[in-house]
N, CA, C and O of each residue as an XYZ file, in Angstrom:
772
protein
N       8.796     68.885     22.175
C       7.594     68.453     22.785
C       6.431     68.426     21.831
O       5.566     67.554     21.906
N       6.416     69.355     20.964
C       5.328     69.437     20.006
C       5.327     68.260     19.058
O       4.275     67.742     18.683
N       6.529     67.842     18.676
C       6.592     66.711     17.728
C       6.115     65.444     18.407
O       5.517     64.576     17.771
N       6.379     65.338     19.697
C       5.956     64.146     20.428
C       4.454     64.081     20.575
O       3.872     62.996     20.556
N       3.795     65.276     20.729
C       2.348     65.255     20.907
C       1.620     65.032     19.612
O       0.645     64.281     19.577
N       2.049     65.642     18.575
C       1.319     65.556     17.318
C       1.464     64.172     16.699
O       0.466     63.542     16.349
N       2.658     63.710     16.566
C       2.858     62.429     15.883
C       2.916     61.276     16.852
O       2.747     60.127     16.442
N       3.142     61.531     18.090
C       3.275     60.487     19.096
C       4.655     59.886     19.095
O       5.440     60.094     18.170
N       4.936     59.163     20.108
C       6.242     58.516     20.246
C       6.266     57.256     19.389
O       5.385     56.405     19.513
N       7.298     57.126     18.494
C       7.332     55.948     17.625
C       7.467     54.651     18.427
O       6.931     53.631     17.993
N       8.149     54.635     19.566
C       8.273     53.429     20.370
C       6.915     53.031     20.949
O       6.618     51.843     21.074
N       6.116     53.991     21.293
C       4.806     53.734     21.856
C       3.879     53.107     20.830
O       3.090     52.225     21.168
N       3.964     53.553     19.571
C       3.130     52.976     18.515
C       3.463     51.500     18.306
O       2.557     50.688     18.119
N       4.712     51.149     18.333
C       5.122     49.761     18.131
C       4.613     48.907     19.292
O       4.131     47.796     19.072
N       4.709     49.392     20.481
C       4.266     48.632     21.641
C       2.752     48.390     21.594
O       2.298     47.281     21.876
N       1.976     49.406     21.243
C       0.530     49.228     21.142
C       0.171     48.259     20.032
O      -0.757     47.462     20.167
N       0.900     48.327     18.949
C       0.639     47.415     17.839
C       0.908     45.963     18.266
O       0.139     45.067     17.920
N       1.986     45.730     19.007
C       2.300     44.376     19.482
C       1.268     43.873     20.480
O       0.963     42.681     20.488
N       0.721     44.745     21.321
C      -0.312     44.331     22.274
C      -1.574     43.885     21.539
O      -2.201     42.904     21.937
N      -1.944     44.574     20.499
C      -3.123     44.189     19.721
C      -2.939     42.831     19.064
O      -3.878     42.037     19.025
N      -1.773     42.554     18.556
C      -1.478     41.278     17.913
C      -1.424     40.153     18.954
O      -1.866     39.037     18.681
N      -0.893     40.438     20.122
C      -0.832     39.442     21.190
C      -2.239     39.108     21.666
O      -2.498     37.957     22.019
N      -3.147     40.060     21.690
C      -4.520     39.798     22.101
C      -5.235     38.852     21.140
O      -5.987     37.985     21.585
N      -5.019     38.996     19.848
C      -5.630     38.107     18.868
C      -5.070     36.699     19.027
O      -5.818     35.727     18.923
N      -3.807     36.575     19.268
C      -3.181     35.269     19.455
C      -3.740     34.585     20.702
O      -3.963     33.374     20.688
N      -3.966     35.329     21.763
C      -4.539     34.776     22.981
C      -5.962     34.283     22.720
O      -6.332     33.201     23.177
N      -6.752     35.053     22.002
C      -8.122     34.648     21.677
C      -8.111     33.399     20.790
O      -8.894     32.474     21.006
N      -7.232     33.376     19.806
C      -7.142     32.196     18.945
C      -6.768     30.958     19.748
O      -7.355     29.894     19.551
N      -5.802     31.082     20.648
C      -5.379     29.916     21.429
C      -6.493     29.455     22.368
O      -6.643     28.253     22.586
N      -7.282     30.382     22.933
C      -8.415     29.994     23.767
C      -9.474     29.254     22.949
O     -10.062     28.284     23.430
N      -9.718     29.701     21.730
C     -10.678     29.022     20.852
C     -10.191     27.620     20.532
O     -10.961     26.660     20.581
N      -8.895     27.504     20.201
C      -8.347     26.179     19.889
C      -8.390     25.256     21.101
O      -8.703     24.073     20.962
N      -8.083     25.771     22.275
C      -8.150     24.957     23.498
C      -9.594     24.501     23.740
O      -9.833     23.342     24.081
N     -10.541     25.405     23.563
C     -11.956     25.042     23.716
C     -12.387     23.999     22.705
O     -13.125     23.071     23.038
N     -11.926     24.148     21.463
C     -12.274     23.187     20.415
C     -11.680     21.811     20.710
O     -12.357     20.796     20.546
N     -10.437     21.772     21.137
C      -9.800     20.493     21.489
C     -10.524     19.862     22.677
O     -10.758     18.653     22.687
N     -10.881     20.666     23.673
C     -11.633     20.149     24.821
C     -12.976     19.573     24.401
O     -13.373     18.504     24.865
N     -13.675     20.283     23.522
C     -14.972     19.806     23.030
C     -14.820     18.483     22.291
O     -15.612     17.563     22.494
N     -13.810     18.382     21.436
C     -13.575     17.135     20.696
C     -13.196     15.990     21.633
O     -13.605     14.849     21.414
N     -12.421     16.285     22.670
C     -12.080     15.245     23.644
C     -13.325     14.754     24.391
O     -13.493     13.551     24.592
N     -14.181     15.669     24.795
C     -15.416     15.278     25.487
C     -16.301     14.446     24.566
O     -16.830     13.419     24.992
N     -16.475     14.866     23.313
C     -17.291     14.109     22.356
C     -16.689     12.730     22.092
O     -17.413     11.736     22.044
N     -15.375     12.667     21.923
C     -14.705     11.393     21.684
C     -14.827     10.454     22.866
O     -15.037      9.254     22.688
N     -14.697     10.988     24.070
C     -14.833     10.154     25.269
C     -16.255      9.630     25.399
O     -16.460      8.463     25.734
N     -17.226     10.474     25.138
C     -18.633     10.047     25.204
C     -18.917      8.964     24.172
O     -19.569      7.968     24.486
N     -18.444      9.142     22.959
C     -18.634      8.152     21.906
C     -17.963      6.837     22.284
O     -18.548      5.769     22.100
N     -16.746      6.901     22.810
C     -16.044      5.690     23.234
C     -16.824      4.957     24.320
O     -16.961      3.734     24.266
N     -17.341      5.701     25.316
C     -18.108      5.067     26.393
C     -19.354      4.376     25.870
O     -19.665      3.262     26.294
N     -20.074      5.015     24.957
C     -21.282      4.403     24.396
C     -20.922      3.120     23.646
O     -21.569      2.091     23.840
N     -19.909      3.170     22.803
C     -19.500      1.989     22.044
C     -19.007      0.900     22.989
O     -19.317     -0.275     22.789
N     -18.245      1.269     24.013
C     -17.728      0.299     24.965
C     -18.859     -0.417     25.688
O     -18.826     -1.641     25.815
N     -19.861      0.319     26.163
C     -20.968     -0.292     26.894
C     -21.856     -1.121     25.977
O     -22.353     -2.168     26.392
N     -22.064     -0.681     24.749
C     -22.809     -1.502     23.790
C     -22.073     -2.812     23.540
O     -22.681     -3.882     23.532
N     -20.772     -2.724     23.337
C     -19.967     -3.913     23.077
C     -20.021     -4.872     24.269
O     -20.140     -6.084     24.089
N     -19.936     -4.336     25.463
C     -19.996     -5.158     26.672
C     -21.359     -5.845     26.797
O     -21.428     -7.019     27.160
N     -22.437     -5.122     26.499
C     -23.785     -5.699     26.572
C     -23.958     -6.810     25.541
O     -24.550     -7.846     25.843
N     -23.454     -6.607     24.346
C     -23.581     -7.627     23.301
C     -22.740     -8.858     23.658
O     -23.168     -9.986     23.414
N     -21.564     -8.655     24.226
C     -20.717     -9.783     24.631
C     -21.404    -10.605     25.723
O     -21.363    -11.835     25.684
N     -22.029     -9.947     26.690
C     -22.754    -10.673     27.740
C     -23.958    -11.413     27.159
O     -24.221    -12.560     27.523
N     -24.685    -10.759     26.261
C     -25.839    -11.417     25.635
C     -25.395    -12.643     24.846
O     -26.082    -13.664     24.853
N     -24.263    -12.553     24.172
C     -23.743    -13.702     23.429
C     -23.350    -14.830     24.374
O     -23.577    -16.000     24.064
N     -22.768    -14.502     25.513
C     -22.391    -15.534     26.485
C     -23.630    -16.211     27.060
O     -23.649    -17.431     27.222
N     -24.665    -15.428     27.371
C     -25.901    -16.016     27.882
C     -26.576    -16.871     26.813
O     -27.114    -17.936     27.116
N     -26.548    -16.412     25.581
C     -27.145    -17.185     24.493
C     -26.424    -18.511     24.324
O     -27.064    -19.537     24.097
N     -25.116    -18.506     24.432
C     -24.341    -19.744     24.326
C     -24.713    -20.706     25.447
O     -24.897    -21.897     25.199
N     -24.827    -20.209     26.675
C     -25.195    -21.091     27.790
C     -26.609    -21.630     27.623
O     -26.870    -22.782     27.969
N     -27.526    -20.822     27.100
C     -28.900    -21.288     26.879
C     -28.931    -22.353     25.790
O     -29.627    -23.359     25.930
N     -28.189    -22.148     24.711
C     -28.175    -23.149     23.640
C     -27.560    -24.464     24.116
O     -28.000    -25.538     23.706
N     -26.557    -24.386     24.968
C     -25.967    -25.594     25.533
C     -26.979    -26.308     26.432
O     -27.118    -27.530     26.363
N     -27.682    -25.552     27.273
C     -28.710    -26.145     28.134
C     -29.836    -26.744     27.299
O     -30.367    -27.800     27.644
N     -30.204    -26.083     26.210
C     -31.275    -26.596     25.344
C     -30.859    -27.900     24.678
O     -31.690    -28.785     24.473
N     -29.595    -28.022     24.344
C     -29.107    -29.275     23.753
C     -29.318    -30.424     24.733
O     -29.786    -31.495     24.347
N     -28.971    -30.201     26.007
C     -29.176    -31.233     27.037
C     -30.664    -31.501     27.248
O     -31.079    -32.653     27.371
N     -31.460    -30.440     27.291
C     -32.899    -30.597     27.509
C     -33.540    -31.395     26.376
O     -34.333    -32.302     26.631
N     -33.209    -31.069     25.140
C     -33.775    -31.803     23.998
C     -33.385    -33.273     24.043
O     -34.211    -34.144     23.771
N     -32.133    -33.554     24.385
C     -31.692    -34.950     24.483
C     -32.415    -35.648     25.635
O     -32.815    -36.804     25.493
N     -32.591    -34.973     26.770
C     -33.309    -35.555     27.904
C     -34.756    -35.859     27.548
O     -35.263    -36.934     27.869
N     -35.426    -34.914     26.885
C     -36.822    -35.136     26.494
C     -36.917    -36.253     25.459
O     -37.809    -37.098     25.540
N     -36.017    -36.264     24.502
C     -36.056    -37.297     23.461
C     -35.812    -38.683     24.043
O     -36.364    -39.660     23.536
N     -35.010    -38.795     25.079
C     -34.723    -40.093     25.700
C     -35.679    -40.430     26.833
O     -35.443    -41.371     27.590
N     -36.757    -39.665     26.953
C     -37.718    -39.896     28.020
C     -38.620    -41.069     27.670
O     -39.088    -41.209     26.540
N     -38.848    -41.911     28.680
C     -39.779    -43.031     28.549
C     -41.127    -42.510     29.041
O     -41.269    -42.183     30.220
N     -42.096    -42.430     28.171
C     -43.384    -41.855     28.538
C     -43.358    -40.350     28.358
O     -42.667    -39.828     27.483
N     -44.124    -39.653     29.200
C     -44.213    -38.196     29.129
C     -43.498    -37.579     30.333
O     -43.552    -38.141     31.426
N     -42.843    -36.456     30.159
C     -42.326    -35.741     31.332
C     -43.492    -35.322     32.227
O     -44.597    -35.079     31.742
N     -43.243    -35.240     33.520
C     -44.347    -34.875     34.419
C     -43.912    -33.777     35.370
O     -42.737    -33.632     35.707
N     -44.900    -33.018     35.785
C     -44.679    -31.921     36.712
C     -44.899    -32.440     38.126
O     -45.946    -33.013     38.427
N     -43.906    -32.237     38.995
C     -44.000    -32.614     40.403
C     -43.994    -31.323     41.207
O     -43.005    -30.591     41.231
N     -45.123    -31.058     41.866
C     -45.231    -29.831     42.667
C     -44.696    -30.095     44.067
O     -45.097    -31.048     44.735
N     -43.787    -29.235     44.493
C     -43.219    -29.357     45.832
C     -43.540    -28.126     46.656
O     -44.172    -27.188     46.172
N     -43.099    -28.138     47.908
C     -43.358    -26.993     48.778
C     -42.554    -25.777     48.340
O     -43.054    -24.653     48.376
N     -41.301    -26.001     47.925
C     -40.454    -24.879     47.519
C     -40.382    -24.716     46.012
O     -40.386    -23.593     45.507
N     -40.315    -25.825     45.289
C     -40.069    -25.757     43.848
C     -41.030    -26.667     43.098
O     -41.461    -27.701     43.610
N     -41.357    -26.265     41.876
C     -42.017    -27.150     40.923
C     -40.914    -27.761     40.076
O     -40.021    -27.058     39.603
N     -40.980    -29.087     39.886
C     -39.915    -29.810     39.210
C     -40.506    -30.558     38.021
O     -41.547    -31.205     38.141
N     -39.841    -30.468     36.877
C     -40.189    -31.302     35.722
C     -39.300    -32.539     35.808
O     -38.073    -32.436     35.827
N     -39.935    -33.708     35.861
C     -39.204    -34.958     36.018
C     -39.373    -35.813     34.772
O     -40.470    -35.937     34.228
N     -38.261    -36.402     34.330
C     -38.268    -37.225     33.120
C     -37.618    -38.564     33.420
O     -36.445    -38.627     33.787
N     -38.397    -39.649     33.259
C     -37.853    -41.001     33.376
C     -37.115    -41.313     32.090
O     -37.702    -41.261     31.009
N     -35.844    -41.633     32.192
C     -35.036    -41.908     31.008
C     -35.189    -43.362     30.581
O     -35.313    -44.251     31.424
N     -35.179    -43.601     29.284
C     -35.333    -44.962     28.769
C     -34.142    -45.840     29.138
O     -34.290    -47.060     29.219
N     -32.979    -45.262     29.360
C     -31.792    -46.017     29.763
C     -31.744    -46.211     31.275
O     -30.795    -46.809     31.784
N     -32.727    -45.727     31.992
C     -32.746    -45.812     33.450
C     -32.357    -44.481     34.066
O     -31.620    -43.693     33.474
N     -32.858    -44.252     35.246
C     -32.561    -43.010     35.942
C     -33.588    -41.933     35.636
O     -34.480    -42.101     34.805
N     -33.427    -40.828     36.336
C     -34.335    -39.695     36.170
C     -33.526    -38.429     35.990
O     -32.433    -38.278     36.535
N     -34.091    -37.527     35.213
C     -33.519    -36.197     35.050
C     -34.597    -35.209     35.471
O     -35.765    -35.350     35.110
N     -34.182    -34.203     36.246
C     -35.149    -33.213     36.737
C     -34.633    -31.810     36.411
O     -33.429    -31.562     36.355
N     -35.589    -30.906     36.199
C     -35.287    -29.482     35.974
C     -36.138    -28.666     36.927
O     -37.301    -28.986     37.173
N     -35.543    -27.603     37.463
C     -36.292    -26.679     38.321
C     -35.697    -25.282     38.199
O     -34.552    -25.107     37.783
N     -36.509    -24.288     38.575
C     -36.030    -22.911     38.643
C     -35.882    -22.569     40.118
O     -36.855    -22.592     40.872
N     -34.653    -22.252     40.523
C     -34.329    -21.892     41.897
C     -33.939    -20.421     41.898
O     -32.851    -20.066     41.446
N     -34.807    -19.579     42.394
C     -34.672    -18.123     42.353
C     -34.588    -17.663     40.902
O     -35.607    -17.605     40.214
N     -33.402    -17.341     40.437
C     -33.287    -16.911     39.039
C     -32.322    -17.810     38.265
O     -31.732    -17.380     37.275
N     -32.161    -19.053     38.713
C     -31.291    -20.013     38.029
C     -32.086    -21.244     37.633
O     -32.925    -21.724     38.395
N     -31.822    -21.746     36.451
C     -32.383    -23.018     36.030
C     -31.374    -24.090     36.409
O     -30.192    -23.982     36.082
N     -31.844    -25.131     37.103
C     -30.959    -26.178     37.571
C     -31.394    -27.529     37.018
O     -32.578    -27.768     36.779
N     -30.413    -28.406     36.820
C     -30.646    -29.755     36.286
C     -30.121    -30.758     37.309
O     -29.039    -30.586     37.870
N     -30.898    -31.794     37.536
C     -30.518    -32.847     38.488
C     -30.545    -34.173     37.746
O     -31.574    -34.563     37.195
N     -29.416    -34.862     37.732
C     -29.377    -36.152     37.038
C     -28.981    -37.280     37.977
O     -28.312    -38.228     37.564
N     -29.381    -37.185     39.216
C     -29.127    -38.238     40.172
C     -28.125    -37.860     41.243
O     -28.186    -38.394     42.350
N     -27.228    -36.980     40.956
C     -26.203    -36.591     41.931
C     -26.594    -35.363     42.725
O     -26.950    -35.457     43.899
N     -26.527    -34.224     42.084
C     -26.823    -32.960     42.748
C     -27.451    -31.994     41.748
O     -27.419    -32.222     40.539
N     -28.020    -30.916     42.273
C     -28.596    -29.888     41.416
C     -27.466    -29.030     40.866
O     -26.688    -28.446     41.620
N     -27.387    -28.963     39.547
C     -26.329    -28.210     38.886
C     -26.966    -27.025     38.159
O     -27.836    -27.225     37.312
N     -26.547    -25.783     38.476
C     -27.098    -24.640     37.739
C     -26.580    -24.639     36.302
O     -25.379    -24.758     36.060
N     -27.509    -24.503     35.352
C     -27.106    -24.522     33.942
C     -27.377    -23.205     33.240
O     -26.718    -22.900     32.246
N     -28.328    -22.413     33.725
C     -28.616    -21.110     33.127
C     -28.881    -20.124     34.260
O     -29.640    -20.421     35.183
N     -28.254    -18.952     34.188
C     -28.455    -17.912     35.202
C     -29.351    -16.809     34.640
O     -29.616    -16.749     33.439
N     -29.803    -15.949     35.530
C     -30.638    -14.780     35.182
C     -31.943    -15.161     34.483
O     -32.333    -14.529     33.502
N     -32.604    -16.177     34.981
C     -33.855    -16.634     34.392
C     -34.997    -15.775     34.925
O     -35.179    -15.645     36.135
N     -35.758    -15.194     34.010
C     -36.962    -14.446     34.392
C     -38.133    -15.402     34.441
O     -38.900    -15.400     35.404
N     -38.279    -16.220     33.407
C     -39.329    -17.237     33.392
C     -38.858    -18.441     32.597
O     -38.103    -18.321     31.633
N     -39.322    -19.600     33.026
C     -39.016    -20.854     32.352
C     -40.279    -21.706     32.409
O     -40.751    -22.068     33.486
N     -40.813    -22.018     31.241
C     -42.044    -22.796     31.169
C     -41.796    -23.991     30.259
O     -41.390    -23.833     29.108
N     -42.048    -25.197     30.790
C     -41.972    -26.421     30.000
C     -43.382    -27.001     29.980
O     -43.935    -27.339     31.026
N     -43.956    -27.115     28.795
C     -45.334    -27.563     28.699
C     -45.552    -28.412     27.452
O     -44.835    -28.274     26.461
N     -46.564    -29.304     27.512
C     -46.855    -30.128     26.331
C     -47.410    -29.267     25.201
O     -48.115    -28.284     25.427
N     -47.073    -29.663     23.994
C     -47.501    -28.935     22.799
C     -48.062    -29.965     21.817
O     -47.324    -30.494     20.985
N     -49.386    -30.257     21.911
C     -49.960    -31.299     21.040
C     -49.860    -30.915     19.566
O     -50.194    -29.800     19.167
N     -49.393    -31.864     18.784
C     -49.292    -31.699     17.334
C     -50.216    -32.714     16.675
O     -50.988    -33.393     17.352
N     -50.134    -32.811     15.369
C     -51.049    -33.692     14.645
C     -50.854    -35.163     15.011
O     -51.835    -35.864     15.262
N     -49.620    -35.641     15.048
C     -49.373    -37.063     15.289
C     -48.642    -37.347     16.601
O     -48.619    -38.494     17.048
N     -48.054    -36.350     17.216
C     -47.309    -36.543     18.462
C     -47.601    -35.391     19.418
O     -48.140    -34.353     19.035
N     -47.227    -35.612     20.664
C     -47.271    -34.533     21.634
C     -45.836    -34.114     21.907
O     -45.075    -34.831     22.556
N     -45.490    -32.967     21.412
C     -44.148    -32.433     21.635
C     -44.145    -31.661     22.951
O     -45.199    -31.343     23.502
N     -42.959    -31.370     23.439
C     -42.816    -30.517     24.605
C     -42.087    -29.265     24.198
O     -41.091    -29.314     23.476
N     -42.590    -28.138     24.667
C     -42.007    -26.848     24.331
C     -41.440    -26.218     25.614
O     -42.066    -26.244     26.673
N     -40.262    -25.665     25.480
C     -39.615    -24.968     26.599
C     -39.454    -23.515     26.190
O     -38.751    -23.197     25.231
N     -40.109    -22.650     26.924
C     -40.003    -21.215     26.685
C     -39.203    -20.608     27.836
O     -39.514    -20.808     29.010
N     -38.183    -19.875     27.468
C     -37.250    -19.345     28.446
C     -37.029    -17.865     28.185
O     -36.869    -17.449     27.038
N     -37.019    -17.075     29.242
C     -36.717    -15.646     29.138
C     -35.632    -15.320     30.148
O     -35.711    -15.714     31.312
N     -34.619    -14.598     29.692
C     -33.512    -14.188     30.556
C     -33.561    -12.683     30.759
O     -33.891    -11.930     29.843
N     -33.229    -12.259     31.963
C     -33.191    -10.817     32.226
C     -31.888    -10.237     31.693
O     -30.864    -10.918     31.635
N     -31.945     -9.002     31.315
C     -30.746     -8.274     30.915
C     -30.656     -7.045     31.804
O     -31.616     -6.285     31.932
N     -29.512     -6.861     32.406
C     -29.328     -5.718     33.301
C     -28.644     -4.567     32.588
O     -28.035     -3.705     33.220
N     -28.748     -4.561     31.293
C     -28.091     -3.524     30.506
C     -29.115     -2.475     30.078
O     -30.258     -2.798     29.754
N     -28.691     -1.239     30.082
C     -29.564     -0.169     29.596
C     -29.658     -0.199     28.072
O     -30.537      0.435     27.487
N     -28.756     -0.932     27.435
C     -28.709     -0.969     25.975
C     -29.510     -2.126     25.396
O     -29.906     -2.074     24.231
N     -29.756     -3.171     26.185
C     -30.627     -4.273     25.757
C     -31.805     -4.250     26.720
O     -31.701     -4.728     27.849
N     -32.912     -3.701     26.275
C     -34.027     -3.416     27.172
C     -34.902     -4.647     27.402
O     -35.203     -4.982     28.547
N     -35.306     -5.312     26.346
C     -36.213     -6.451     26.466
C     -35.458     -7.686     26.934
O     -34.276     -7.845     26.630
N     -36.146     -8.579     27.686
C     -35.482     -9.832     28.060
C     -35.245    -10.690     26.818
O     -36.005    -10.635     25.850
N     -34.188    -11.471     26.867
C     -33.896    -12.375     25.752
C     -34.828    -13.573     25.883
O     -34.916    -14.184     26.948
N     -35.518    -13.906     24.807
C     -36.502    -14.988     24.835
C     -36.071    -16.097     23.889
O     -35.570    -15.854     22.791
N     -36.286    -17.343     24.360
C     -35.933    -18.515     23.578
C     -37.087    -19.504     23.638
O     -37.853    -19.515     24.602
N     -37.209    -20.328     22.617
C     -38.218    -21.373     22.593
C     -37.615    -22.606     21.931
O     -37.021    -22.515     20.857
N     -37.774    -23.772     22.584
C     -37.219    -25.022     22.083
C     -38.308    -26.083     22.097
O     -39.202    -26.054     22.943
N     -38.229    -27.020     21.157
C     -39.231    -28.084     21.047
C     -38.514    -29.422     20.945
O     -37.490    -29.543     20.274
N     -39.077    -30.442     21.632
C     -38.555    -31.806     21.543
C     -39.728    -32.769     21.680
O     -40.766    -32.423     22.243
N     -39.552    -33.982     21.159
C     -40.595    -35.002     21.205
C     -40.110    -36.136     22.107
O     -39.052    -36.712     21.855
N     -40.880    -36.468     23.167
C     -40.476    -37.558     24.055
C     -40.534    -38.908     23.338
O     -41.407    -39.150     22.505
N     -39.592    -39.773     23.679
C     -39.590    -41.129     23.140
C     -39.046    -41.261     21.734
O     -39.108    -42.348     21.160
N     -38.528    -40.218     21.171
C     -37.926    -40.255     19.828
C     -36.474    -39.795     19.955
O     -36.169    -38.619     19.758
N     -35.577    -40.734     20.288
C     -34.183    -40.336     20.517
C     -33.586    -39.631     19.316
O     -33.876    -39.946     18.162
N     -32.753    -38.678     19.630
C     -32.070    -37.935     18.576
C     -30.946    -38.786     18.012
O     -30.324    -39.564     18.735
N     -30.693    -38.638     16.743
C     -29.597    -39.366     16.109
C     -28.283    -38.844     16.669
O     -28.128    -37.641     16.880
N     -27.326    -39.756     16.914
C     -26.035    -39.263     17.407
C     -25.345    -38.431     16.351
O     -25.493    -38.665     15.152
N     -24.597    -37.467     16.814
C     -23.871    -36.612     15.881
C     -22.676    -37.362     15.318
O     -21.976    -38.059     16.052
N     -22.438    -37.225     14.023
C     -21.236    -37.857     13.478
C     -19.995    -37.132     13.985
O     -20.018    -35.931     14.254
N     -18.922    -37.888     14.106
C     -17.671    -37.290     14.577
C     -17.177    -36.228     13.606
O     -16.815    -35.120     14.001
N     -17.170    -36.588     12.335
C     -16.712    -35.644     11.326
C     -17.529    -35.892     10.064
O     -17.748    -37.038      9.669
N     -17.960    -34.849      9.459
C     -18.737    -34.988      8.228
C     -17.821    -35.481      7.118
O     -16.696    -35.005      6.959
N     -18.325    -36.444      6.356
C     -17.500    -36.963      5.269
C     -17.592    -36.031      4.071
O     -18.600    -35.356      3.862
N     -16.531    -36.009      3.298
C     -16.495    -35.157      2.116
C     -17.287    -35.821      0.997
O     -17.211    -37.037      0.818
N     -18.032    -35.044      0.257
C     -18.752    -35.641     -0.879
C     -17.762    -36.069     -1.960
O     -16.780    -35.385     -2.250
N     -18.055    -37.204     -2.531
C     -17.170    -37.697     -3.591
C     -17.571    -37.068     -4.915
O     -18.739    -37.090     -5.301
N     -16.605    -36.517     -5.590
C     -16.839    -35.883     -6.888
C     -16.236    -36.785     -7.953
O     -15.037    -37.066     -7.964
N     -17.101    -37.221     -8.835
C     -16.597    -38.081     -9.909
C     -16.042    -37.215    -11.020
O     -16.648    -36.234    -11.452
N     -14.870    -37.619    -11.461
C     -14.253    -36.881    -12.546
C     -14.874    -37.305    -13.856
O     -15.147    -38.485    -14.079
N     -15.095    -36.335    -14.719
C     -15.641    -36.621    -16.037
C     -14.509    -37.073    -16.956
O     -13.433    -36.475    -16.968
N     -14.757    -38.132    -17.724
C     -13.721    -38.552    -18.664
C     -13.558    -37.526    -19.771
O     -14.514    -36.893    -20.218
N     -12.329    -37.389    -20.188
C     -12.045    -36.439    -21.263
C     -12.432    -37.051    -22.600
O     -12.183    -38.238    -22.815
N     -13.036    -36.280    -23.515
C     -13.444    -36.850    -24.817
C     -12.285    -37.063    -25.765
O     -12.482    -37.533    -26.886
């Protein structure tokens, strides 16, 4: 009995030693689990931010493409206008009307938050999410140009300001038709000496 009290039981020492080592392993594994959880949360947050930024930029690019397409039609309509475009005030809508030199009329109006174009058949929406659309004369030195200022709303938290565009065209000066394909420049070969 005396030997057991003074030196202790050798089996008991081994068991206590193993419990101490198991406790450190448990603490280490909890730290690693916490670290992995933290990295997963940070990675998910970063992915969400990048995903939403990418989505906002893709939508802005799509709206920009639709605006540039509408501006191409507007510039051609203004350039083919006989006389000056005129503002027709109505009960519901203000309409910009353009008499075309080839005959017919083209009209533009803002209906709620859509810009619509009418070319004799029906009103066709060409640009959505319009905050403001202003078409006004812009006197220059030798001509009176028309300027179209357009602002689109963005419902994204990442693109705060509305997208703004400005286009200019001159009535009665038709645009040159686009060539089908650009021709290659001819390169003359130098004669060898």
